[in-house]
Structures are given as structure tokens and as C-alpha cells.
C-alpha positions in Angstrom: -68.5 -101.6 -134.1 -70.2 -105.0 -133.9 -71.7 -106.0 -130.6 -73.6 -109.1 -129.4 -76.1 -109.6 -126.6 -76.6 -113.2 -125.4 -79.9 -113.3 -123.7 -81.8 -116.5 -123.8 -84.3 -117.6 -121.1 -84.7 -113.9 -120.1 -87.5 -111.6 -121.3 -85.6 -109.0 -123.2 -88.6 -106.7 -123.7 -89.3 -106.3 -120.0 -85.7 -105.5 -118.9 -85.2 -101.8 -118.5 -81.4 -102.0 -118.3 -81.1 -104.1 -121.5 -83.4 -101.7 -123.4 -81.4 -98.8 -122.1 -78.1 -100.4 -123.1 -79.3 -101.3 -126.6 -80.6 -97.7 -127.0 -77.2 -96.2 -126.0 -75.3 -98.6 -128.2 -77.4 -97.7 -131.2 -76.8 -94.0 -130.5 -73.1 -94.8 -130.6 -73.4 -96.4 -134.0 -73.0 -100.0 -133.0 -74.5 -102.9 -135.0 -76.0 -105.3 -132.5 -76.9 -109.0 -132.7 -79.3 -110.2 -130.0 -79.3 -114.0 -129.5 -82.4 -115.2 -127.6 -85.3 -117.6 -127.8 -88.8 -117.2 -129.1 -90.5 -116.8 -125.7 -87.9 -114.3 -124.5 -88.2 -112.2 -127.6 -92.0 -112.1 -127.7 -93.0 -111.6 -124.1 -93.3 -108.7 -124.6 -91.5 -107.8 -127.9 -88.4 -105.7 -127.7 -89.0 -102.2 -129.1 -87.9 -101.8 -132.7 -84.5 -100.2 -133.0 -82.3 -99.5 -136.0 -79.2 -101.7 -136.3 -80.5 -104.2 -133.7 -80.8 -107.7 -135.3 -82.8 -110.3 -133.5 -81.7 -114.0 -133.8 -84.3 -116.5 -132.6 -82.5 -119.5 -131.3 -85.7 -121.6 -131.7 -85.7 -120.9 -135.4 -82.4 -122.4 -136.4 -83.2 -124.9 -139.2 -84.6 -128.4 -139.2 -81.2 -130.2 -138.8 -80.3 -128.2 -135.8 -83.8 -128.5 -134.3 -83.5 -132.3 -134.5 -80.0 -132.2 -133.1 -81.0 -130.0 -130.1 -84.1 -132.2 -129.4 -81.8 -135.2 -129.2 -79.6 -133.4 -126.8 -82.5 -132.7 -124.6 -83.6 -136.4 -124.7 -80.1 -137.8 -124.2 -78.5 -135.2 -122.1 -77.5 -137.9 -119.6 -75.1 -139.2 -122.3 -73.0 -136.1 -121.7 -69.8 -136.9 -119.9 -70.7 -137.0 -116.1 -69.1 -134.1 -114.3 -68.4 -132.2 -117.5 -69.2 -128.5 -117.9 -71.8 -129.3 -120.5 -73.5 -131.9 -118.3 -73.6 -129.3 -115.5 -75.2 -126.7 -117.7 -77.9 -129.1 -118.9 -78.5 -130.5 -115.5 -79.0 -127.0 -114.0 -82.0 -126.3 -116.3 -83.1 -128.5 -119.2 -82.7 -126.8 -122.6 -79.9 -124.3 -121.6 -77.2 -126.5 -123.2 -79.1 -126.8 -126.4 -79.7 -123.0 -126.5 -76.0 -122.5 -126.0 -75.2 -124.7 -129.0 -77.7 -122.7 -131.1 -76.0 -119.5 -130.0 -72.6 -120.9 -130.9 -73.8 -121.8 -134.4 -75.1 -118.3 -135.0 -72.2 -116.4 -133.4 -69.6 -118.3 -135.4 -70.7 -116.4 -138.5 -69.3 -113.1 -137.1 -66.6 -111.6 -134.9 -67.6 -109.2 -132.2 -65.7 -106.4 -130.4 -67.8 -106.9 -127.3 -70.3 -109.5 -126.2 -72.7 -108.9 -123.4 -74.1 -111.8 -121.4 -77.3 -111.0 -119.6 -78.0 -113.0 -116.3 -76.2 -116.1 -115.1 -77.6 -118.7 -117.6 -76.1 -116.7 -120.4 -72.8 -116.2 -118.6 -72.7 -120.0 -118.2 -72.8 -120.3 -122.0 -69.6 -118.2 -122.4 -67.0 -121.0 -122.2 -68.8 -122.9 -125.0 -69.1 -120.0 -127.4 -66.5 -118.7 -130.0 -63.7 -116.6 -128.5 -64.4 -112.9 -128.7 -62.3 -109.7 -128.1 -64.2 -108.7 -124.9 -66.8 -110.5 -122.8 -68.9 -108.4 -120.3 -71.3 -110.0 -117.8 -74.5 -108.1 -116.7 -75.3 -109.4 -113.2 -79.1 -109.1 -113.3 -79.5 -111.6 -110.5 -76.9 -112.3 -107.9 -75.8 -115.9 -107.0 -75.1 -115.3 -103.3 -74.3 -118.0 -100.7 -77.1 -117.2 -98.2 -78.8 -120.6 -98.5 -77.5 -124.2 -98.8 -78.2 -125.7 -102.2 -80.7 -128.3 -100.9 -82.8 -125.6 -99.3 -82.7 -123.0 -102.0 -86.1 -122.1 -103.4 -85.3 -121.5 -107.0 -81.8 -122.6 -108.2 -79.0 -125.0 -107.3 -76.5 -122.5 -106.1 -73.7 -125.0 -105.6 -73.8 -126.0 -109.2 -74.2 -122.4 -110.3 -71.1 -121.4 -108.3 -69.1 -124.1 -110.1 -70.2 -123.0 -113.6 -69.8 -119.3 -112.6 -66.2 -119.8 -111.5 -65.3 -121.4 -114.9 -67.2 -118.7 -116.9 -65.7 -115.8 -115.0 -62.2 -116.8 -115.9 -63.0 -115.7 -119.5 -65.0 -112.6 -118.4 -63.2 -109.2 -118.9 -65.7 -107.0 -117.1 -68.9 -107.1 -115.2 -71.9 -104.7 -114.7 -73.7 -104.5 -111.4 -76.9 -102.5 -110.7 -75.9 -100.8 -107.5 -72.7 -100.2 -105.4 -73.9 -102.7 -102.8 -74.6 -105.4 -105.3 -71.1 -104.7 -106.8 -69.6 -105.3 -103.4 -71.6 -108.6 -102.9 -70.8 -109.9 -106.3 -67.0 -109.1 -106.0 -66.9 -110.9 -102.7 -69.0 -114.0 -103.5 -67.7 -114.5 -107.0 -64.1 -113.4 -106.1 -64.1 -111.1 -109.1 -61.8 -108.0 -109.0 -64.0 -105.0 -108.0 -61.9 -102.7 -110.3 -63.4 -104.6 -113.2 -67.0 -104.0 -112.2 -69.0 -101.0 -113.3 -72.3 -99.8 -111.8 -75.2 -98.8 -114.1 -78.5 -97.6 -112.5 -81.7 -99.2 -113.8 -84.4 -96.7 -114.7 -86.2 -96.1 -118.1 -84.5 -93.3 -120.0 -86.3 -90.2 -121.2 -89.0 -88.0 -119.8 -92.0 -89.0 -117.8 -94.4 -90.8 -120.2 -97.8 -89.4 -121.2 -100.5 -90.8 -118.9 -103.1 -93.1 -120.4 -106.4 -94.2 -118.9 -105.7 -97.9 -119.7 -106.4 -99.4 -116.3 -109.4 -97.2 -115.5 -111.1 -97.8 -118.8 -110.3 -101.5 -119.0 -111.5 -102.2 -115.4 -114.1 -99.5 -115.1 -112.5 -97.6 -112.3 -113.9 -94.1 -111.5 -111.6 -91.1 -111.8 -112.3 -90.3 -108.1 -110.8 -93.7 -106.9 -107.2 -93.7 -105.9 -105.6 -96.5 -107.9 -102.6 -98.5 -106.6 -100.9 -100.8 -109.0 -98.7 -103.9 -108.7 -97.1 -104.6 -112.1 -94.9 -107.7 -112.5 -94.7 -111.5 -112.0 -97.2 -113.4 -109.9 -95.7 -115.5 -107.1 -95.4 -115.7 -103.3 -92.0 -114.0 -103.4 -93.9 -110.8 -104.3 -96.1 -111.2 -101.1 -99.2 -110.6 -103.2 -101.5 -112.6 -100.9 -100.5 -110.4 -98.0 -101.0 -107.3 -100.1 -104.5 -108.4 -101.1 -105.4 -109.2 -97.5 -104.3 -105.7 -96.4 -106.9 -104.1 -98.8 -109.6 -104.8 -96.2 -108.2 -101.9 -94.2 -107.4 -99.4 -96.9 -109.3 -96.1 -97.0 -112.5 -95.8 -98.9 -112.3 -94.8 -102.6 -109.0 -96.7 -103.1 -108.4 -99.9 -105.1 -105.6 -102.3 -106.1 -104.8 -103.5 -109.6 -102.6 -106.5 -110.0 -101.2 -106.5 -113.6 -99.0 -109.0 -115.3 -97.8 -109.2 -118.9 -98.8 -112.9 -119.2 -102.5 -113.7 -118.9 -101.8 -117.4 -118.4 -100.1 -116.6 -115.0 -103.5 -115.6 -113.7 -104.7 -119.2 -114.0 -102.0 -120.6 -111.8 -102.9 -122.1 -108.3 -101.3 -119.1 -106.6 -103.2 -116.6 -108.7 -106.4 -118.5 -108.0 -105.7 -118.1 -104.2 -105.3 -114.4 -104.8 -108.7 -114.2 -106.6 -110.4 -116.1 -103.8 -108.9 -113.8 -101.2 -109.9 -110.7 -103.3 -113.7 -111.6 -103.4 -115.7 -108.6 -102.2 -112.6 -106.3 -102.2 -111.7 -103.5 -104.6 -109.1 -105.6 -106.2 -108.8 -106.0 -110.0 -106.7 -108.4 -112.1 -105.2 -107.5 -115.4 -103.3 -109.8 -117.7 -102.2 -108.4 -121.1 -99.0 -108.1 -123.0 -98.2 -104.4 -123.4 -95.2 -102.9 -125.1 -92.7 -101.1 -122.9 -94.1 -97.7 -124.0 -97.7 -98.8 -123.5 -96.9 -100.1 -120.0 -95.2 -96.9 -119.0 -98.1 -94.8 -120.2 -100.5 -97.1 -118.3 -98.5 -96.7 -115.1 -98.4 -92.9 -115.5 -102.2 -93.0 -115.4 -102.4 -94.4 -111.8 -101.7 -92.9 -108.4 -99.1 -95.1 -106.7 -97.0 -98.3 -107.2 -96.6 -101.3 -104.9 -93.5 -103.6 -104.9 -92.8 -106.1 -102.1 -90.2 -108.8 -101.9 -89.9 -111.8 -99.6 -86.4 -111.7 -98.1 -85.2 -115.0 -99.7 -81.5 -114.1 -100.1 -79.2 -111.2 -101.0 -80.7 -111.0 -104.5 -84.1 -110.0 -103.0 -82.7 -108.1 -100.0 -80.6 -105.8 -102.2 -83.4 -105.2 -104.6 -83.6 -101.4 -104.8 -81.5 -100.7 -107.8 -82.3 -103.9 -109.7 -86.1 -103.8 -109.5 -87.8 -102.9 -112.8 -91.0 -102.3 -110.9 -89.7 -99.7 -108.5 -87.8 -97.8 -111.2 -90.6 -97.9 -113.7 -93.0 -96.6 -111.0 -90.7 -93.7 -110.3 -90.1 -92.8 -114.0 -93.9 -92.9 -114.4 -94.2 -90.3 -111.6 -95.6 -92.7 -109.0 -94.8 -92.7 -105.2 -93.9 -96.2 -104.1 -94.9 -98.5 -101.2 -92.3 -101.2 -100.7 -90.5 -103.6 -98.4 -88.5 -102.7 -95.4 -85.1 -104.2 -96.6 -82.2 -102.1 -95.5 -81.4 -100.5 -98.9 -85.1 -99.7 -99.5 -85.5 -98.2 -96.0 -82.4 -96.0 -96.5 -83.5 -94.9 -100.0 -87.0 -94.0 -99.1 -85.9 -92.1 -96.0 -83.3 -90.1 -98.0 -85.3 -89.4 -101.1 -88.9 -89.3 -99.7 -90.5 -90.7 -102.8 -92.5 -93.3 -101.0 -92.6 -95.5 -97.8 -90.7 -98.6 -97.0 -92.2 -100.9 -94.4 -93.2 -104.5 -93.6 -96.1 -105.8 -95.6 -98.1 -106.1 -92.3 -98.1 -102.3 -92.1 -99.2 -101.7 -95.7 -102.7 -100.6 -94.9 -101.3 -98.0 -92.5 -98.8 -96.8 -95.0 -101.5 -96.4 -97.7 -103.1 -93.9 -95.3 -99.8 -92.2 -94.6 -98.9 -91.9 -98.3 -102.3 -90.4 -99.3 -102.1 -87.9 -96.4 -98.8 -86.6 -97.7 -99.3 -87.5 -101.4 -98.2 -84.2 -103.0 -95.0 -84.1 -101.0 -94.0 -87.6 -102.0 -94.9 -86.9 -105.7 -92.9 -83.6 -105.8 -89.7 -85.4 -104.8 -89.7 -87.9 -107.6 -88.3 -85.7 -110.5 -85.3 -84.4 -108.4 -84.6 -87.9 -107.2 -84.4 -89.3 -110.7 -82.0 -86.6 -111.7 -79.8 -87.1 -108.7 -79.7 -90.9 -108.5 -80.7 -92.5 -111.8 -78.7 -90.8 -114.5 -78.2 -93.9 -116.7 -76.9 -92.0 -119.8 -74.0 -90.4 -117.9 -73.0 -93.7 -116.2 -73.2 -95.6 -119.5 -71.0 -93.1 -121.3 -68.4 -93.4 -118.5 -68.6 -97.2 -118.7 -68.2 -97.2 -122.5 -65.3 -94.8 -122.5 -63.3 -97.2 -120.3 -64.5 -100.5 -121.7 -65.4 -100.0 -125.4 -62.5 -98.0 -126.9 -64.0 -97.8 -130.4 -67.3 -96.5 -129.1 
């Protein structure tokens, strides 16, 4: 069975669900071509797997490089109102990467092609026809904000491109039942053609390393809370740092990101200024997925907050790499008070959901009941996050030769 994953402008090596899916497809004997760009393939690198072949769209020969550069320069020459012009207008470079993917994919025929996140779904109508196209909805394009006010993407243009691309989509994957419902309603996609796959690293709890303690000289007696992920105001990091003033003695916060350059951005500089004199440490280093999980297993608790920008952030529970990685590493979690997170934490008792303004109080609460929270994590993972079983059910219904 030959399978392709189209995944440009999305960091493959940080995506738990993509790593899980590739792992399961390899177990099932598939040969897989991954089409992505240099930055997405290297930050951090995808774990090595047999029968997974990486195709770097930025390394596609001198003639194509010149061609794609000219497209970037003269993209206004594309027919106004055309699908191609819309794709390039949404984000510079996406049309060129689509053409590079088309050049590579035309050399083979695939039984199934997976499209990760919306920019890759938008490439679908411009790629060679395949037997089956499956969209992985990593981010939701909901309608909760008008295009002109949206903080990160032109949703009106996205909706136009999505409508066209979904007419050629056979099946979709959502990351939770609630996200499935929202996607079916907003995209007008048949719910019976949407599967739900939970997002959590597969396997056992990783071995704990002393990575953060040794790197940052943190004593073993200090309770270590970690934030691991991107740096931006959507993660409410400034509010998190401010709360540390009221944390218990012998606690500290580590803010870790895979890209050291992010720690030099204006927002990160604001964080460092606010953190002066506080037990707050900053860590920027590209770790492999295995190294990161071992590093997380060596701390005491995880922190993951999300500004409620739209449904994509409000319905974050089952699509957050951070939360699921923390749980797989055996860490209780302090997180936002969105409805799905509040319900999950109340039912599973693996951490506390609350507004970021209450974070200091919730640090005290978590430490006073720490062993109870921690003991609930393994049963929760077994009950709620059985990715292997869900994927096998999905494959049986959607990949007949698997």
C-alpha cells in the first residue's frame, strides 16, 4: 500500500497525531511519502521510521526553484479571483509549495493521501487525482470572528478555498467529538464521513531525564512547573509569569520552546523583563520528540493556557499537543477554564482548569493534592486516549487494503 502525507508549512516533528499515524501506517506495511518543506521537516526532525520517505519541497532542482521564485514575485499575474490567486494571496509561498508537491506526486499513484491542516487541504484541487483523499483537521476554520477582525487568518478566503477543496475530499479526521460536530456544521461536511482520533503520544510513560534541572541548575527539592510550546500572547504567558509572584516557596517555572530564536522576539523580551527577580527560567533548544518527552517526565507539573480567540482555541482539549504530552509524561496539568477543559478535569481529576487569574491559587491546590492528581493519570490515558484502537477502527473502514 502506497500512502502520501502532504504537510508543508506545518512542523511534522512536533505533531503527536502525525507521528502516531505514521507509526501505525508503518506497522500496517505501508510505504509513505511525506511532502513538506525544509523548515517543517527540521524543526524538530521527524523520528526516523522504516518505509517513510521525506520529500523536501525546497530541494526540487534549480529550474523549479527559479520557477517558484518567479511565482512568488509575480503572483499578482495570476488570474484575479482564481483559486490559485486565492491560495497565494492567503499566504505567500503556499501556491509555490503546492506546485512543488504536484511535481513530486505526479511520479507515483497513491491509494490514500492525507492532508494535514488547512493549507495542505487547499492544495488538494491543484494536485494529481488520487484514489482517496483524507483531510486531518488540525485547526478548525470556524466562523466566530469576521475576517477583518480575525487575529491570525483571513477566514472568509479560507472558507472559499475550503469549500472547493472539500468537494474532492472523501473523508476527514477530527480530534474530538465536539470538534467533529463543529467542523461538520461550519464546513457543511457529512458527519458520517468524519472519524475521531484522540491525540496523545503512543507507548508507555517515558523514562524521566534531569534535562531541565541540570541545564538550568534547579535543585531537586524545588517543584518544577513547565510550559512547553510556542511563545505568544495566545498562550497567556505574560499572565502566567506575573502569577509566579504568588506561588509557594520552593517552586519555579520553566518556559521551554523548540526554537531559540523565538526567545528574542518582542513578546519574549517582555516576558523576560517581567520575570526579573522571579524563579522563572527560559529554555530554547530543539529536542527530538523522545528527548522532549523524557525531559517532561522529569518535572512535576505542566501548564497550558489558551486565550479564547475562537472555537479552535476554546475546543482545545483533545487537540493540544501540550496537554496530551504532559499527561503521557505523567504530569498533572494546570490549564484554562474553557468548557471542554473544565469538564475533562472535573471528570478525570488529572489537574485543575481555571482562569489564568487563579493560577497561583491553583498551584497551591495542586501541590496540596499532588499524589491524588498524579495517580489518576494512567487510568485516564487508558480510558480516554486509546489511539491505537481508534486508528485501527478508522483504517478498517477507510483503508481497505490496510
